[in-house]
Structure formats: C-alpha cells, structure tokens
N, C-alpha and C positions, 0 to 999 in steps of 0.2 A: 319638728321640722322630719320630714317621712325622708327616709335614706335607702338607697338601693343600690346592689354591687351588682356589674354587669361584666362576664367574663368575653372577653375577644376569642374568639377561634381562628382570626384571622388578625392581620396587622392592624387592622381599622375597621371602622362603622360610620358610614355616613351619618350626620347627623339626625337627618329624618329619619331613618329606619333604626335608630338607636330609642328616639321617642317610641318608635311602636313597638319593638324589644322589652322595653321597660315600662310597658302597658299605659303610657299616659294617652296615646291615641291608638282608634281603631287599625289606620293603615299609613303607610308612607306617604300620601298625597296630603293626608290629615296632618302630618309631622312637618310637612311643607307651609301649610298653613300656619302652624303655631311658631314656626320659626320666623315666617314674615310678620308676624304681628309685633316682633321686637320683646318677647317675655323668656328669651333663653338666653343664658349666657354660658360661656365656656370659661373654665377657669378665671371666674368672676367679672368678663368682658364681655358685652353684650353679642351676641352672635348672628348674623343677619343672611349668612348661606347655608342656604338648606342643605347642599352635600357636606359641609367642611367634612373632611376628615379627623374624627376623633380615635386617639390613640390610647394605649394603657398608660394610667397615670392622670387623664387628664378626670376634671368634674364639672360634668354638666348640671346649672339649677334650671328648674322650673316653678316659679312660686316659691312655695314651701317643700319643694320636693327635689332633693340631692342625688345624683347619681353617680356613682363612682366606678371609673371603667378601669377594669385590671387586665 
C-alpha cells in the first residue's frame, strides 16, 4: 500500500482538492469524478461528497493509496 502524508496549511481541505494535491488526479474536476465513482473512503467509510471538508487526523483511501492528513 502506498502511503502519502499531506500537511494542511489551513483548517481543512476539500476532498477533491486533496486528491489533486496528493497527485492522484490532474485537476479538482477529475477529483470530483473520482469521488462520484465511489472509490474514495474517509476514515474507513465511503465518501460521495466531492467537497467534503477533510481535517487534520483524517485518513483518505483510494484503492491501494492511503493519504494521512496532518
């Protein structure tokens, strides 16, 4: 499993933007499509809200990629 750590510079980051920052997609729009497809989970639960607010301490998984947010 590939692990990535993203450090926040603000209170939260929207899920579609997190996927872009982590390098999983090329744009926020592509991130929205990825979330819509149902392959993204936040803290072990499927997440379908494209702009869900992801805060420090949460873990996002997409396939075999794990993104820890600090």
